[in-house]
N, CA, C, O and the ligand as a Tripos MOL2 file, in Angstrom:
@<TRIPOS>MOLECULE
protein
  305   303    77     0     0
PROTEIN
NO_CHARGES

@<TRIPOS>ATOM
      1 N           0.9340   -1.2600   -0.0540 N.3       1 MET1
      2 CA         -0.0410   -0.0030   -0.0040 C.3       1 MET1
      3 C           0.8550    1.3150   -0.0340 C.2       1 MET1
      4 O           0.5800    2.3220   -0.6860 O.2       1 MET1
      5 N           2.0530    1.1300    0.8380 N.am      2 LEU2
      6 CA          2.8180    2.3130    0.7790 C.3       2 LEU2
      7 C           3.4960    2.5570   -0.4200 C.2       2 LEU2
      8 O           3.8720    3.7070   -0.6490 O.2       2 LEU2
      9 N           3.7240    1.6150   -1.2620 N.am      3 LYS3
     10 CA          4.2530    1.7390   -2.6180 C.3       3 LYS3
     11 C           3.3690    2.7010   -3.5170 C.2       3 LYS3
     12 O           3.8100    3.5080   -4.3360 O.2       3 LYS3
     13 N           2.2070    2.4950   -3.2500 N.am      4 TYR4
     14 CA          1.2420    3.0390   -4.2100 C.3       4 TYR4
     15 C           1.2190    4.5850   -3.7250 C.2       4 TYR4
     16 O           1.2830    5.5110   -4.5340 O.2       4 TYR4
     17 N           1.1350    4.7480   -2.5020 N.am      5 LEU5
     18 CA          1.3460    6.2670   -2.1830 C.3       5 LEU5
     19 C           2.3870    6.7220   -2.5180 C.2       5 LEU5
     20 O           2.2460    7.8570   -2.9720 O.2       5 LEU5
     21 N           3.6530    6.2810   -2.5100 N.am      6 ILE6
     22 CA          4.6730    6.8530   -3.1990 C.3       6 ILE6
     23 C           4.5060    7.0850   -4.6340 C.2       6 ILE6
     24 O           4.8630    8.1610   -5.1130 O.2       6 ILE6
     25 N           4.0490    6.2640   -5.2810 N.am      7 TYR7
     26 CA          3.8250    6.4510   -6.7650 C.3       7 TYR7
     27 C           2.9450    7.6190   -7.0490 C.2       7 TYR7
     28 O           3.1910    8.4260   -7.9460 O.2       7 TYR7
     29 N           1.9020    7.6870   -6.2520 N.am      8 ILE8
     30 CA          0.9640    8.7840   -6.4060 C.3       8 ILE8
     31 C           1.5400   10.0920   -6.3060 C.2       8 ILE8
     32 O           1.4030   10.9180   -7.2080 O.2       8 ILE8
     33 N           2.3270   10.3720   -5.0060 N.am      9 SER9
     34 CA          3.0550   11.3590   -4.5560 C.3       9 SER9
     35 C           3.9350   11.8570   -5.6710 C.2       9 SER9
     36 O           4.0200   13.0630   -5.9050 O.2       9 SER9
     37 N           4.5800   10.9660   -6.3500 N.am     10 ALA10
     38 CA          5.6720   11.1540   -7.2290 C.3      10 ALA10
     39 C           5.1080   11.6040   -8.5510 C.2      10 ALA10
     40 O           5.6610   12.4220   -9.2860 O.2      10 ALA10
     41 N           3.9730   11.0110   -8.7920 N.am     11 GLY11
     42 CA          3.1090   11.2770  -10.0860 C.3      11 GLY11
     43 C           2.5510   12.7530  -10.0360 C.2      11 GLY11
     44 O           2.6560   13.5500  -10.9670 O.2      11 GLY11
     45 N           1.9280   13.0160   -8.7930 N.am     12 TYR12
     46 CA          1.4900   14.4060   -8.4790 C.3      12 TYR12
     47 C           2.6330   15.4860   -8.7250 C.2      12 TYR12
     48 O           2.5300   16.5380   -9.3550 O.2      12 TYR12
     49 N           3.6830   15.0000   -8.1120 N.am     13 LEU13
     50 CA          4.9860   16.0000   -7.9710 C.3      13 LEU13
     51 C           5.4310   16.3750   -9.5170 C.2      13 LEU13
     52 O           5.8190   17.5010   -9.8300 O.2      13 LEU13
     53 N           5.3050   15.1470  -10.5410 N.am     14 ILE14
     54 CA          5.6780   15.3060  -11.7840 C.3      14 ILE14
     55 C           4.6300   16.0240  -12.4340 C.2      14 ILE14
     56 O           4.9320   16.8580  -13.2880 O.2      14 ILE14
     57 N           3.3260   15.7900  -12.1120 N.am     15 PHE15
     58 CA          2.3530   16.5980  -12.9760 C.3      15 PHE15
     59 C           2.4270   18.1560  -12.6080 C.2      15 PHE15
     60 O           2.2410   19.0170  -13.4680 O.2      15 PHE15
     61 N           2.6950   18.4410  -11.3450 N.am     16 LYS16
     62 CA          2.7440   19.9440  -11.0340 C.3      16 LYS16
     63 C           4.0680   20.6120  -11.6530 C.2      16 LYS16
     64 O           4.0780   21.8080  -11.9440 O.2      16 LYS16
     65 N           5.0820   19.8580  -11.8220 N.am     17 VAL17
     66 CA          6.1710   20.2790  -12.5340 C.3      17 VAL17
     67 C           5.8410   20.5720  -13.8730 C.2      17 VAL17
     68 O           6.2010   21.6430  -14.3620 O.2      17 VAL17
     69 N           5.1980   19.7420  -14.5260 N.am     18 ILE18
     70 CA          4.7650   19.8730  -15.9180 C.3      18 ILE18
     71 C           3.9130   20.8300  -16.1610 C.2      18 ILE18
     72 O           4.0590   21.5350  -17.1600 O.2      18 ILE18
     73 N           2.8880   21.0130  -15.2970 N.am     19 LYS19
     74 CA          1.8130   22.0370  -15.3410 C.3      19 LYS19
     75 C           2.6470   23.5080  -15.3040 C.2      19 LYS19
     76 O           2.5820   24.3490  -16.2010 O.2      19 LYS19
     77 N           3.3980   23.6240  -14.1360 N.am     20 ASN20
     78 CA          4.1140   24.8290  -14.1470 C.3      20 ASN20
     79 C           4.9860   25.2220  -15.3330 C.2      20 ASN20
     80 O           5.1090   26.3930  -15.6890 O.2      20 ASN20
     81 N           5.5910   24.1810  -15.9360 N.am     21 GLY21
     82 CA          6.3880   24.4130  -17.0870 C.3      21 GLY21
     83 C           5.7270   24.6880  -18.2470 C.2      21 GLY21
     84 O           6.2040   25.4610  -19.0770 O.2      21 GLY21
     85 N           4.4450   24.0140  -18.4270 N.am     22 VAL22
     86 CA          3.4260   24.5010  -19.5660 C.3      22 VAL22
     87 C           3.0850   26.0000  -19.3190 C.2      22 VAL22
     88 O           3.0800   26.7910  -20.2620 O.2      22 VAL22
     89 N           2.8330   26.3440  -18.1870 N.am     23 TYR23
     90 CA          2.3840   27.6870  -17.7050 C.3      23 TYR23
     91 C           3.4540   28.7540  -18.2020 C.2      23 TYR23
     92 O           3.2170   29.8160  -18.7770 O.2      23 TYR23
     93 N           4.7640   28.1870  -17.8230 N.am     24 LEU24
     94 CA          5.7960   29.1360  -18.1090 C.3      24 LEU24
     95 C           6.0030   29.3540  -19.6700 C.2      24 LEU24
     96 O           6.2630   30.4580  -20.1490 O.2      24 LEU24
     97 N           5.8700   28.2650  -20.3670 N.am     25 VAL25
     98 CA          6.0360   28.2300  -21.5840 C.3      25 VAL25
     99 C           4.8160   29.0740  -22.3160 C.2      25 VAL25
    100 O           5.1280   29.7810  -23.2740 O.2      25 VAL25
    101 N           3.7550   29.0330  -21.9900 N.am     26 LEU26
    102 CA          2.6910   29.8170  -22.4270 C.3      26 LEU26
    103 C           2.8400   31.2830  -22.2120 C.2      26 LEU26
    104 O           2.5510   32.0970  -23.0890 O.2      26 LEU26
    105 N           3.2920   31.6100  -21.0410 N.am     27 GLU27
    106 CA          3.4970   33.0010  -20.6260 C.3      27 GLU27
    107 C           4.4890   33.6780  -21.5780 C.2      27 GLU27
    108 O           4.2710   34.7440  -22.1530 O.2      27 GLU27
    109 N           5.7960   32.8120  -21.6990 N.am     28 ASN28
    110 CA          6.7270   33.4660  -22.6400 C.3      28 ASN28
    111 C           6.2450   33.6710  -24.1720 C.2      28 ASN28
    112 O           6.7540   34.5320  -24.8880 O.2      28 ASN28
    113 N           5.2690   32.8440  -24.5870 N.am     29 ILE29
    114 CA          4.7390   32.9080  -25.7400 C.3      29 ILE29
    115 C           3.9030   34.2740  -25.7700 C.2      29 ILE29
    116 O           4.0380   35.0990  -26.6740 O.2      29 ILE29
    117 N           3.0950   34.4150  -24.7750 N.am     30 GLN30
    118 CA          2.1540   35.6640  -24.8480 C.3      30 GLN30
    119 C           2.7710   36.7320  -24.5400 C.2      30 GLN30
    120 O           2.2230   37.7530  -24.9570 O.2      30 GLN30
    121 N           3.8370   36.8900  -23.8860 N.am     31 LYS31
    122 CA          4.5950   38.0660  -23.7500 C.3      31 LYS31
    123 C           5.1630   38.8130  -24.9140 C.2      31 LYS31
    124 O           5.0490   40.0370  -24.8560 O.2      31 LYS31
    125 N           5.7040   38.3450  -25.8710 N.am     32 PRO32
    126 CA          6.1500   38.9530  -27.0950 C.3      32 PRO32
    127 C           5.0020   39.7140  -27.8980 C.2      32 PRO32
    128 O           5.1070   40.8560  -28.3460 O.2      32 PRO32
    129 N           3.8510   38.8570  -28.0070 N.am     33 LYS33
    130 CA          2.4820   39.2070  -28.7030 C.3      33 LYS33
    131 C           2.2910   40.6400  -28.0830 C.2      33 LYS33
    132 O           2.4840   41.6360  -28.7810 O.2      33 LYS33
    133 N           1.9130   40.7330  -26.7740 N.am     34 GLU34
    134 CA          1.7260   41.9410  -26.0860 C.3      34 GLU34
    135 C           2.4870   42.9680  -26.3930 C.2      34 GLU34
    136 O           1.9690   44.0540  -26.6530 O.2      34 GLU34
    137 N           3.9550   42.7720  -26.4130 N.am     35 LEU35
    138 CA          4.9110   43.8280  -26.7210 C.3      35 LEU35
    139 C           4.5950   44.2370  -27.8730 C.2      35 LEU35
    140 O           4.3470   45.4420  -27.9260 O.2      35 LEU35
    141 N           4.4980   43.5550  -29.0000 N.am     36 LYS36
    142 CA          4.3010   43.6690  -30.3170 C.3      36 LYS36
    143 C           3.2190   44.6430  -30.6510 C.2      36 LYS36
    144 O           3.3000   45.4360  -31.5890 O.2      36 LYS36
    145 N           2.0140   44.5250  -29.6870 N.am     37 GLU37
    146 CA          0.9230   45.3060  -29.9720 C.3      37 GLU37
    147 C           1.0390   46.6150  -29.3160 C.2      37 GLU37
    148 O           0.5250   47.6040  -29.8380 O.2      37 GLU37
    149 N           1.6410   46.6840  -28.2720 N.am     38 THR38
    150 CA          1.8100   47.9420  -27.3860 C.3      38 THR38
    151 C           2.8730   48.8250  -28.1250 C.2      38 THR38
    152 O           2.8990   50.0420  -27.9440 O.2      38 THR38
    153 N           3.6730   48.2390  -28.8890 N.am     39 THR39
    154 CA          5.0300   49.1670  -29.4420 C.3      39 THR39
    155 C           4.6280   49.4280  -30.8640 C.2      39 THR39
    156 O           5.5050   49.9430  -31.5580 O.2      39 THR39
    157 N           3.5100   49.1820  -31.4190 N.am     40 GLU40
    158 CA          2.8860   49.4590  -32.8920 C.3      40 GLU40
    159 C           2.8180   51.0150  -32.8240 C.2      40 GLU40
    160 O           2.0990   51.6240  -32.0320 O.2      40 GLU40
    161 N           3.7570   51.6720  -33.8670 N.am     41 LEU41
    162 CA          3.7120   53.0230  -33.9310 C.3      41 LEU41
    163 C           2.8100   53.6990  -34.8180 C.2      41 LEU41
    164 O           2.5780   53.1230  -35.8800 O.2      41 LEU41
    165 N           2.2530   54.8000  -34.6030 N.am     42 VAL42
    166 CA          1.4310   55.5120  -35.4820 C.3      42 VAL42
    167 C           1.7800   56.8450  -35.7190 C.2      42 VAL42
    168 O           2.1310   57.5040  -34.7400 O.2      42 VAL42
    169 N           1.7530   57.4050  -36.8800 N.am     43 GLN43
    170 CA          2.1490   58.6110  -37.1320 C.3      43 GLN43
    171 C           1.2500   59.8760  -36.7010 C.2      43 GLN43
    172 O           0.0380   59.9150  -36.9180 O.2      43 GLN43
    173 N           1.8720   60.7640  -36.1540 N.am     44 CYS44
    174 CA          0.9150   61.9370  -35.8830 C.3      44 CYS44
    175 C           0.5890   62.7760  -37.2360 C.2      44 CYS44
    176 O           1.5000   63.0770  -38.0070 O.2      44 CYS44
    177 N          -0.6590   63.1090  -37.4600 N.am     45 ASP45
    178 CA         -1.0800   63.7240  -38.5880 C.3      45 ASP45
    179 C          -0.6240   65.3420  -38.6230 C.2      45 ASP45
    180 O          -0.7720   66.0160  -39.6420 O.2      45 ASP45
    181 N          -0.1380   65.7990  -37.5710 N.am     46 GLN46
    182 CA          0.3680   67.2850  -37.5420 C.3      46 GLN46
    183 C           1.8430   67.2570  -37.6570 C.2      46 GLN46
    184 O           2.3070   67.8840  -38.6090 O.2      46 GLN46
    185 N           2.7400   66.5960  -36.7980 N.am     47 CYS47
    186 CA          3.9680   66.9570  -36.7820 C.3      47 CYS47
    187 C           4.9400   65.7330  -37.4810 C.2      47 CYS47
    188 O           6.1500   65.8700  -37.6580 O.2      47 CYS47
    189 N           4.2390   64.6350  -37.8050 N.am     48 GLY48
    190 CA          4.7670   63.4020  -38.4750 C.3      48 GLY48
    191 C           5.5590   62.6180  -37.5650 C.2      48 GLY48
    192 O           6.1620   61.6920  -38.1080 O.2      48 GLY48
    193 N           5.7160   62.7410  -36.3400 N.am     49 SER49
    194 CA          6.5260   61.9310  -35.4780 C.3      49 SER49
    195 C           5.6260   60.7250  -35.1420 C.2      49 SER49
    196 O           4.4020   60.8230  -35.0460 O.2      49 SER49
    197 N           6.3830   59.4740  -34.9540 N.am     50 TYR50
    198 CA          5.7590   58.4710  -34.5140 C.3      50 TYR50
    199 C           5.5340   58.1760  -33.0290 C.2      50 TYR50
    200 O           6.4400   58.3120  -32.2070 O.2      50 TYR50
    201 N           4.3180   57.7760  -32.7120 N.am     51 PHE51
    202 CA          4.0970   57.3460  -31.3570 C.3      51 PHE51
    203 C           3.4740   56.0820  -31.0740 C.2      51 PHE51
    204 O           3.1310   55.3710  -32.0190 O.2      51 PHE51
    205 N           3.2950   55.7350  -29.9480 N.am     52 LYS52
    206 CA          2.6060   54.5630  -29.5150 C.3      52 LYS52
    207 C           0.9020   54.7950  -29.6640 C.2      52 LYS52
    208 O           0.3260   55.7900  -29.2250 O.2      52 LYS52
    209 N           0.3080   53.7920  -30.2950 N.am     53 GLU53
    210 CA         -1.0510   54.2020  -30.5430 C.3      53 GLU53
    211 C          -1.8130   54.3280  -29.2720 C.2      53 GLU53
    212 O          -2.9030   54.8970  -29.3250 O.2      53 GLU53
    213 N          -1.4020   53.8960  -28.2040 N.am     54 SER54
    214 CA         -2.1190   54.1590  -26.9100 C.3      54 SER54
    215 C          -2.1090   55.5820  -26.3800 C.2      54 SER54
    216 O          -2.9880   56.0710  -25.6710 O.2      54 SER54
    217 N          -0.9560   56.2140  -26.8280 N.am     55 SER55
    218 CA         -0.5430   57.4910  -26.1090 C.3      55 SER55
    219 C          -1.2920   58.5900  -27.1740 C.2      55 SER55
    220 O          -1.3350   59.7660  -26.8120 O.2      55 SER55
    221 N          -1.8390   58.2370  -28.3910 N.am     56 LEU56
    222 CA         -2.2720   59.3740  -29.3130 C.3      56 LEU56
    223 C          -3.6990   59.6420  -29.0540 C.2      56 LEU56
    224 O          -4.5020   58.8850  -28.5110 O.2      56 LEU56
    225 N          -3.8930   60.7860  -29.5030 N.am     57 LEU57
    226 CA         -5.3310   61.4760  -29.4430 C.3      57 LEU57
    227 C          -6.0700   61.2110  -30.6650 C.2      57 LEU57
    228 O          -5.4310   61.3770  -31.7040 O.2      57 LEU57
    229 N          -7.2670   60.8400  -30.7650 N.am     58 HIS58
    230 CA         -8.1100   60.7940  -31.8520 C.3      58 HIS58
    231 C          -9.0520   61.6150  -32.0960 C.2      58 HIS58
    232 O          -9.9990   61.7060  -31.3140 O.2      58 HIS58
    233 N          -8.9640   62.4480  -33.3440 N.am     59 HIS59
    234 CA        -10.0560   63.5120  -33.5620 C.3      59 HIS59
    235 C         -10.3610   63.7510  -34.8640 C.2      59 HIS59
    236 O          -9.5720   64.1850  -35.7030 O.2      59 HIS59
    237 N         -11.6150   63.4430  -35.0530 N.am     60 ASN60
    238 CA        -12.1560   63.6250  -36.7560 C.3      60 ASN60
    239 C         -11.4190   62.6640  -37.6580 C.2      60 ASN60
    240 O         -11.0830   62.9880  -38.7970 O.2      60 ASN60
    241 N         -11.1930   61.5780  -37.1790 N.am     61 GLY61
    242 CA        -10.4960   60.3300  -38.1120 C.3      61 GLY61
    243 C          -8.9890   60.6820  -38.1670 C.2      61 GLY61
    244 O          -8.3010   59.8910  -38.8120 O.2      61 GLY61
    245 N          -8.3890   61.6940  -37.6210 N.am     62 LYS62
    246 CA         -7.0380   62.0530  -37.5000 C.3      62 LYS62
    247 C          -6.4110   61.5320  -36.0810 C.2      62 LYS62
    248 O          -7.0860   61.4150  -35.0590 O.2      62 LYS62
    249 N          -4.9950   61.2320  -36.1780 N.am     63 VAL63
    250 CA         -4.5910   61.1430  -34.8640 C.3      63 VAL63
    251 C          -3.3380   62.1490  -34.5980 C.2      63 VAL63
    252 O          -2.5390   62.3650  -35.5100 O.2      63 VAL63
    253 N          -3.2090   62.6870  -33.4670 N.am     64 PHE64
    254 CA         -2.2960   63.5340  -32.8460 C.3      64 PHE64
    255 C          -1.5480   62.9720  -31.5790 C.2      64 PHE64
    256 O          -1.9980   62.1500  -30.7820 O.2      64 PHE64
    257 N          -0.4950   63.4930  -31.5590 N.am     65 CYS65
    258 CA          0.4340   63.0440  -30.4470 C.3      65 CYS65
    259 C           0.0570   63.8120  -29.1700 C.2      65 CYS65
    260 O           0.0650   63.2880  -28.0560 O.2      65 CYS65
    261 N          -0.2300   64.9210  -29.3800 N.am     66 SER66
    262 CA         -0.6960   65.8080  -28.3120 C.3      66 SER66
    263 C          -1.8390   66.8140  -28.4930 C.2      66 SER66
    264 O          -2.4620   66.8370  -29.5550 O.2      66 SER66
    265 N          -2.1290   67.6430  -27.4890 N.am     67 GLU67
    266 CA         -3.2510   68.5000  -27.3320 C.3      67 GLU67
    267 C          -2.7210   69.7640  -28.5270 C.2      67 GLU67
    268 O          -3.4500   70.2820  -29.3730 O.2      67 GLU67
    269 N          -1.3550   70.0330  -28.3110 N.am     68 ILE68
    270 CA         -0.8760   71.0640  -29.1610 C.3      68 ILE68
    271 C          -1.0450   70.7530  -30.8110 C.2      68 ILE68
    272 O          -1.4200   71.5990  -31.6240 O.2      68 ILE68
    273 N          -0.7190   69.4820  -31.1030 N.am     69 CYS69
    274 CA         -0.7470   69.1400  -32.3360 C.3      69 CYS69
    275 C          -2.1670   69.1060  -32.8880 C.2      69 CYS69
    276 O          -2.4210   69.4580  -34.0400 O.2      69 CYS69
    277 N          -3.0690   68.6770  -32.0380 N.am     70 LYS70
    278 CA         -4.6390   68.8240  -32.6160 C.3      70 LYS70
    279 C          -4.9800   70.2640  -32.6680 C.2      70 LYS70
    280 O          -5.7320   70.6350  -33.5700 O.2      70 LYS70
    281 N          -4.4830   71.1960  -31.7390 N.am     71 GLN71
    282 CA         -4.9660   72.4480  -32.0030 C.3      71 GLN71
    283 C          -4.2090   73.0980  -33.2670 C.2      71 GLN71
    284 O          -4.8330   73.8090  -34.0540 O.2      71 GLN71
    285 N          -2.8970   72.8350  -33.4220 N.am     72 GLU72
    286 CA         -2.2760   73.3410  -34.4720 C.3      72 GLU72
    287 C          -2.8220   72.9310  -35.9890 C.2      72 GLU72
    288 O          -2.6870   73.6650  -36.9680 O.2      72 GLU72
    289 N          -3.4740   71.6080  -36.0090 N.am     73 PHE73
    290 CA         -4.1850   71.0000  -37.0780 C.3      73 PHE73
    291 C          -5.3680   71.7790  -37.1670 C.2      73 PHE73
    292 O          -5.6600   72.1380  -38.3080 O.2      73 PHE73
    293 N          -6.1740   72.1530  -36.1810 N.am     74 SER74
    294 CA         -7.4590   72.5610  -36.3590 C.3      74 SER74
    295 C          -7.3700   74.2010  -36.9700 C.2      74 SER74
    296 O          -8.2720   74.7910  -37.5650 O.2      74 SER74
    297 N          -6.0670   74.7040  -36.6460 N.am     75 LYS75
    298 CA         -5.9750   76.2270  -37.0160 C.3      75 LYS75
    299 C          -5.9590   76.2780  -38.5470 C.2      75 LYS75
    300 O          -6.4850   77.2370  -39.1120 O.2      75 LYS75
    301 N          -5.3320   75.2120  -39.3040 N.am     76 LYS76
    302 CA         -5.2550   75.2720  -40.8020 C.3      76 LYS76
    303 C          -6.6260   75.4820  -41.3580 C.2      76 LYS76
    304 O          -6.7930   75.5620  -42.5750 O.2      76 LYS76
    305 ZN          2.4620   65.7590  -33.1750 Zn       77 ZN77
@<TRIPOS>BOND
     1     1     2 1
     2     2     3 1
     3     3     4 2
     4     3     5 am
     5     5     6 1
     6     6     7 1
     7     7     8 2
     8     7     9 am
     9     9    10 1
    10    10    11 1
    11    11    12 2
    12    11    13 am
    13    13    14 1
    14    14    15 1
    15    15    16 2
    16    15    17 am
    17    17    18 1
    18    18    19 1
    19    19    20 2
    20    19    21 am
    21    21    22 1
    22    22    23 1
    23    23    24 2
    24    23    25 am
    25    25    26 1
    26    26    27 1
    27    27    28 2
    28    27    29 am
    29    29    30 1
    30    30    31 1
    31    31    32 2
    32    31    33 am
    33    33    34 1
    34    34    35 1
    35    35    36 2
    36    35    37 am
    37    37    38 1
    38    38    39 1
    39    39    40 2
    40    39    41 am
    41    41    42 1
    42    42    43 1
    43    43    44 2
    44    43    45 am
    45    45    46 1
    46    46    47 1
    47    47    48 2
    48    47    49 am
    49    49    50 1
    50    50    51 1
    51    51    52 2
    52    51    53 am
    53    53    54 1
    54    54    55 1
    55    55    56 2
    56    55    57 am
    57    57    58 1
    58    58    59 1
    59    59    60 2
    60    59    61 am
    61    61    62 1
    62    62    63 1
    63    63    64 2
    64    63    65 am
    65    65    66 1
    66    66    67 1
    67    67    68 2
    68    67    69 am
    69    69    70 1
    70    70    71 1
    71    71    72 2
    72    71    73 am
    73    73    74 1
    74    74    75 1
    75    75    76 2
    76    75    77 am
    77    77    78 1
    78    78    79 1
    79    79    80 2
    80    79    81 am
    81    81    82 1
    82    82    83 1
    83    83    84 2
    84    83    85 am
    85    85    86 1
    86    86    87 1
    87    87    88 2
    88    87    89 am
    89    89    90 1
    90    90    91 1
    91    91    92 2
    92    91    93 am
    93    93    94 1
    94    94    95 1
    95    95    96 2
    96    95    97 am
    97    97    98 1
    98    98    99 1
    99    99   100 2
   100    99   101 am
   101   101   102 1
   102   102   103 1
   103   103   104 2
   104   103   105 am
   105   105   106 1
   106   106   107 1
   107   107   108 2
   108   107   109 am
   109   109   110 1
   110   110   111 1
   111   111   112 2
   112   111   113 am
   113   113   114 1
   114   114   115 1
   115   115   116 2
   116   115   117 am
   117   117   118 1
   118   118   119 1
   119   119   120 2
   120   119   121 am
   121   121   122 1
   122   122   123 1
   123   123   124 2
   124   123   125 am
   125   125   126 1
   126   126   127 1
   127   127   128 2
   128   127   129 am
   129   129   130 1
   130   130   131 1
   131   131   132 2
   132   131   133 am
   133   133   134 1
   134   134   135 1
   135   135   136 2
   136   135   137 am
   137   137   138 1
   138   138   139 1
   139   139   140 2
   140   139   141 am
   141   141   142 1
   142   142   143 1
   143   143   144 2
   144   143   145 am
   145   145   146 1
   146   146   147 1
   147   147   148 2
   148   147   149 am
   149   149   150 1
   150   150   151 1
   151   151   152 2
   152   151   153 am
   153   153   154 1
   154   154   155 1
   155   155   156 2
   156   155   157 am
   157   157   158 1
   158   158   159 1
   159   159   160 2
   160   159   161 am
   161   161   162 1
   162   162   163 1
   163   163   164 2
   164   163   165 am
   165   165   166 1
   166   166   167 1
   167   167   168 2
   168   167   169 am
   169   169   170 1
   170   170   171 1
   171   171   172 2
   172   171   173 am
   173   173   174 1
   174   174   175 1
   175   175   176 2
   176   175   177 am
   177   177   178 1
   178   178   179 1
   179   179   180 2
   180   179   181 am
   181   181   182 1
   182   182   183 1
   183   183   184 2
   184   183   185 am
   185   185   186 1
   186   186   187 1
   187   187   188 2
   188   187   189 am
   189   189   190 1
   190   190   191 1
   191   191   192 2
   192   191   193 am
   193   193   194 1
   194   194   195 1
   195   195   196 2
   196   195   197 am
   197   197   198 1
   198   198   199 1
   199   199   200 2
   200   199   201 am
   201   201   202 1
   202   202   203 1
   203   203   204 2
   204   203   205 am
   205   205   206 1
   206   206   207 1
   207   207   208 2
   208   207   209 am
   209   209   210 1
   210   210   211 1
   211   211   212 2
   212   211   213 am
   213   213   214 1
   214   214   215 1
   215   215   216 2
   216   215   217 am
   217   217   218 1
   218   218   219 1
   219   219   220 2
   220   219   221 am
   221   221   222 1
   222   222   223 1
   223   223   224 2
   224   223   225 am
   225   225   226 1
   226   226   227 1
   227   227   228 2
   228   227   229 am
   229   229   230 1
   230   230   231 1
   231   231   232 2
   232   231   233 am
   233   233   234 1
   234   234   235 1
   235   235   236 2
   236   235   237 am
   237   237   238 1
   238   238   239 1
   239   239   240 2
   240   239   241 am
   241   241   242 1
   242   242   243 1
   243   243   244 2
   244   243   245 am
   245   245   246 1
   246   246   247 1
   247   247   248 2
   248   247   249 am
   249   249   250 1
   250   250   251 1
   251   251   252 2
   252   251   253 am
   253   253   254 1
   254   254   255 1
   255   255   256 2
   256   255   257 am
   257   257   258 1
   258   258   259 1
   259   259   260 2
   260   259   261 am
   261   261   262 1
   262   262   263 1
   263   263   264 2
   264   263   265 am
   265   265   266 1
   266   266   267 1
   267   267   268 2
   268   267   269 am
   269   269   270 1
   270   270   271 1
   271   271   272 2
   272   271   273 am
   273   273   274 1
   274   274   275 1
   275   275   276 2
   276   275   277 am
   277   277   278 1
   278   278   279 1
   279   279   280 2
   280   279   281 am
   281   281   282 1
   282   282   283 1
   283   283   284 2
   284   283   285 am
   285   285   286 1
   286   286   287 1
   287   287   288 2
   288   287   289 am
   289   289   290 1
   290   290   291 1
   291   291   292 2
   292   291   293 am
   293   293   294 1
   294   294   295 1
   295   295   296 2
   296   295   297 am
   297   297   298 1
   298   298   299 1
   299   299   300 2
   300   299   301 am
   301   301   302 1
   302   302   303 1
   303   303   304 2
@<TRIPOS>SUBSTRUCTURE
     1 MET1         2 RESIDUE 1 A MET
     2 LEU2         6 RESIDUE 1 A LEU
     3 LYS3        10 RESIDUE 1 A LYS
     4 TYR4        14 RESIDUE 1 A TYR
     5 LEU5        18 RESIDUE 1 A LEU
     6 ILE6        22 RESIDUE 1 A ILE
     7 TYR7        26 RESIDUE 1 A TYR
     8 ILE8        30 RESIDUE 1 A ILE
     9 SER9        34 RESIDUE 1 A SER
    10 ALA10       38 RESIDUE 1 A ALA
    11 GLY11       42 RESIDUE 1 A GLY
    12 TYR12       46 RESIDUE 1 A TYR
    13 LEU13       50 RESIDUE 1 A LEU
    14 ILE14       54 RESIDUE 1 A ILE
    15 PHE15       58 RESIDUE 1 A PHE
    16 LYS16       62 RESIDUE 1 A LYS
    17 VAL17       66 RESIDUE 1 A VAL
    18 ILE18       70 RESIDUE 1 A ILE
    19 LYS19       74 RESIDUE 1 A LYS
    20 ASN20       78 RESIDUE 1 A ASN
    21 GLY21       82 RESIDUE 1 A GLY
    22 VAL22       86 RESIDUE 1 A VAL
    23 TYR23       90 RESIDUE 1 A TYR
    24 LEU24       94 RESIDUE 1 A LEU
    25 VAL25       98 RESIDUE 1 A VAL
    26 LEU26      102 RESIDUE 1 A LEU
    27 GLU27      106 RESIDUE 1 A GLU
    28 ASN28      110 RESIDUE 1 A ASN
    29 ILE29      114 RESIDUE 1 A ILE
    30 GLN30      118 RESIDUE 1 A GLN
    31 LYS31      122 RESIDUE 1 A LYS
    32 PRO32      126 RESIDUE 1 A PRO
    33 LYS33      130 RESIDUE 1 A LYS
    34 GLU34      134 RESIDUE 1 A GLU
    35 LEU35      138 RESIDUE 1 A LEU
    36 LYS36      142 RESIDUE 1 A LYS
    37 GLU37      146 RESIDUE 1 A GLU
    38 THR38      150 RESIDUE 1 A THR
    39 THR39      154 RESIDUE 1 A THR
    40 GLU40      158 RESIDUE 1 A GLU
    41 LEU41      162 RESIDUE 1 A LEU
    42 VAL42      166 RESIDUE 1 A VAL
    43 GLN43      170 RESIDUE 1 A GLN
    44 CYS44      174 RESIDUE 1 A CYS
    45 ASP45      178 RESIDUE 1 A ASP
    46 GLN46      182 RESIDUE 1 A GLN
    47 CYS47      186 RESIDUE 1 A CYS
    48 GLY48      190 RESIDUE 1 A GLY
    49 SER49      194 RESIDUE 1 A SER
    50 TYR50      198 RESIDUE 1 A TYR
    51 PHE51      202 RESIDUE 1 A PHE
    52 LYS52      206 RESIDUE 1 A LYS
    53 GLU53      210 RESIDUE 1 A GLU
    54 SER54      214 RESIDUE 1 A SER
    55 SER55      218 RESIDUE 1 A SER
    56 LEU56      222 RESIDUE 1 A LEU
    57 LEU57      226 RESIDUE 1 A LEU
    58 HIS58      230 RESIDUE 1 A HIS
    59 HIS59      234 RESIDUE 1 A HIS
    60 ASN60      238 RESIDUE 1 A ASN
    61 GLY61      242 RESIDUE 1 A GLY
    62 LYS62      246 RESIDUE 1 A LYS
    63 VAL63      250 RESIDUE 1 A VAL
    64 PHE64      254 RESIDUE 1 A PHE
    65 CYS65      258 RESIDUE 1 A CYS
    66 SER66      262 RESIDUE 1 A SER
    67 GLU67      266 RESIDUE 1 A GLU
    68 ILE68      270 RESIDUE 1 A ILE
    69 CYS69      274 RESIDUE 1 A CYS
    70 LYS70      278 RESIDUE 1 A LYS
    71 GLN71      282 RESIDUE 1 A GLN
    72 GLU72      286 RESIDUE 1 A GLU
    73 PHE73      290 RESIDUE 1 A PHE
    74 SER74      294 RESIDUE 1 A SER
    75 LYS75      298 RESIDUE 1 A LYS
    76 LYS76      302 RESIDUE 1 A LYS
    77 ZN77       305 GROUP 0 **** ****
């Protein structure tokens, strides 16, 4: 009976290690994807500089890097 208990605990430990290993692998696969999405650069319609899309302002179908650029563009 003790023999079976050892097998079960050993099996459980192996299962845990594999599970953590798979989790780590999946995490490493997902990380570069996230980075790629957040570092996608978009050009400001006023000054022409490139910025992260998340930091840009959207206005009338145009994108601006700052409130200043947005105002400069409206002046035209
Ligand atoms: Zn700009």
